[in-house]
C-alpha positions in Angstrom: 23.8 19.9 -13.0 23.0 17.2 -15.1 26.4 15.8 -14.6 25.9 16.3 -10.8 22.4 14.5 -11.4 24.4 11.4 -12.9 27.0 11.5 -10.1 24.0 11.9 -7.3 22.2 8.9 -9.2 25.4 6.7 -9.7 26.1 7.1 -6.3 22.7 6.1 -5.0 22.9 3.1 -7.4 26.5 2.0 -6.1 25.0 2.1 -2.0 21.8 0.6 -2.7 23.4 -2.0 -4.8 25.5 -2.8 -1.5 22.4 -3.0 0.4 21.0 -5.0 -1.7 23.4 -7.8 -1.2 23.5 -7.1 2.6 19.7 -7.6 2.8 19.4 -10.9 0.4 22.5 -12.1 3.3 19.8 -11.4 6.0 17.2 -13.1 4.1 16.1 -9.7 2.6 12.9 -9.2 5.3 11.6 -5.5 4.8 13.0 -3.3 7.5 16.9 -4.8 6.4 15.8 -3.8 3.2 15.6 0.0 4.3 18.8 -0.1 6.2 20.8 2.9 7.9 23.4 3.2 4.7 20.4 4.8 2.4 19.4 7.3 5.2 23.3 8.0 5.3 23.6 8.7 1.7 20.3 10.6 1.8 22.0 13.2 4.5 25.2 13.4 2.3 22.3 14.8 -0.5 20.9 17.2 1.6 17.7 15.0 2.7 16.4 13.8 5.7 14.8 10.5 5.0 12.6 8.6 8.2 12.0 5.1 7.7 8.8 3.7 10.2 8.6 0.2 10.3 5.1 -1.0 11.1 5.7 -4.6 9.9 8.9 -6.7 10.6 8.7 -8.9 7.5 9.3 -12.2 9.3 6.8 -13.8 6.9 7.2 -11.7 3.2 8.2 -13.8 0.5 11.5 -12.3 -0.5 10.2 -11.5 -4.0 7.6 -9.1 -2.4 10.8 -7.6 0.1 12.9 -7.1 -3.0 10.1 -5.4 -4.9 9.7 -2.8 -2.3 13.1 -1.9 -1.8 13.7 -2.0 -5.7 10.0 0.5 -5.6 12.4 2.7 -3.0 15.7 3.1 -4.6 13.7 4.4 -7.8 12.0 7.0 -5.0 15.2 7.7 -4.0 16.7 8.1 -7.5 14.3 10.2 -8.7 14.2 12.1 -5.4 17.9 13.3 -5.6 17.7 13.4 -9.5 14.5 16.0 -9.7 12.5 16.9 -6.7 14.9 18.9 -5.0 13.1 17.6 -1.4 14.7 18.0 2.1 12.5 15.7 3.6 11.4 11.8 3.1 9.1 9.6 4.7 9.0 5.8 4.0 6.2 3.8 6.0 6.2 0.0 6.2 3.0 -1.4 7.1 0.9 -4.4 6.9 -3.1 -4.9 7.1 -4.2 -8.5 7.0 -2.5 -10.3 3.9 -1.0 -7.1 2.4 2.2 -5.0 2.8 1.6 -1.1 1.7 4.8 1.0 1.5 4.3 4.8 1.5 7.2 7.1 0.3 6.6 10.6 0.3 9.0 13.7 -0.6 8.9 17.6 0.2 10.3 18.1 -3.2 8.7 20.6 -6.2 6.2 17.3 -7.4 5.0 17.3 -11.3 2.0 16.9 -12.8 1.4 12.8 -13.1 -0.9 13.5 -16.1 2.3 13.9 -18.4 3.5 10.9 -17.3 0.4 8.5 -17.2 0.4 6.1 -19.7 3.4 6.8 -21.7 4.8 3.3 -20.6 8.7 2.2 -20.9 9.3 4.9 -23.6 9.4 7.7 -21.5 12.0 8.9 -18.8 9.5 7.5 -16.8 10.7 3.8 -16.8 11.6 3.4 -13.5 8.1 4.5 -12.0 6.6 2.4 -15.0 8.8 -0.7 -13.7 7.5 -0.4 -10.2 4.0 -0.1 -11.3 4.3 -3.1 -13.3 6.1 -5.4 -10.8 3.7 -4.6 -8.1 0.8 -5.6 -10.5 2.3 -8.7 -11.4 2.7 -9.7 -7.9 -0.8 -8.8 -7.7 -0.5 -5.8 -5.7 -0.9 -1.8 -6.9 0.8 1.5 -7.1 -0.3 4.8 -6.3 1.2 8.0 -7.4 0.0 11.5 -6.2 1.8 14.8 -6.7 1.2 17.9 -8.3 3.8 20.9 -8.9 4.8 22.6 -5.8 3.5 19.9 -3.6 6.0 17.1 -3.9 4.8 13.3 -4.3 3.9 10.7 -2.6 3.4 6.7 -3.9 1.7 4.2 -2.0 2.2 0.7 -3.0 0.5 -2.0 -1.8 1.1 -5.7 -2.6 0.5 -9.2 -0.9 2.8 -10.1 1.6 3.2 -13.7 0.3 3.3 -14.5 -3.6 2.6 -17.8 -2.8 -1.2 -17.3 -1.5 -2.0 -15.2 -4.1 -0.9 -18.1 -7.0 -2.9 -20.8 -5.2 -6.1 -18.2 -5.3 -5.3 -17.5 -8.9 -4.8 -21.3 -9.6 -7.7 -22.2 -7.6 -10.0 -19.5 -9.5 -8.6 -20.1 -13.1 -8.9 -24.1 -12.1 -13.1 -23.7 -11.2 -13.4 -21.4 -14.3 -11.9 -24.4 -16.0 -14.9 -26.7 -15.1 
């Protein structure tokens, strides 16, 4: 069972690394960061994946799109390794200057308090990294789950990091006066 999970995670990592290279060649917009290959690989592992893109991602910074892509990769690997899910929904949307990504699976779920606050010293290092990357960009990551009820991740990040940096710089400058 552990060997199968490791092979499955390896399959996802290889395919998604290829998708990432493809996305980089196409200026890394949010829609191309979730290509059809992800859904094909997911289907080979018994997952039905629905991707809903309410934003074309045209004016999304590369680093933001890569952060969302890496988050989806982490979520998919965890779903295959741990969740025993049959369905995944990934939704990307935009509200004003912020992008939202919602990832849901119908798997076995877990108690999030078990990993909450444990940081990088746990098996949940990937989820810790997703949260840290989102917060670094000025966003947030939320996790909802309970045993028997699947998992839902919601990420919210600025579409343009430059806007966030300029505002942060202006606030810091004003505070020094």
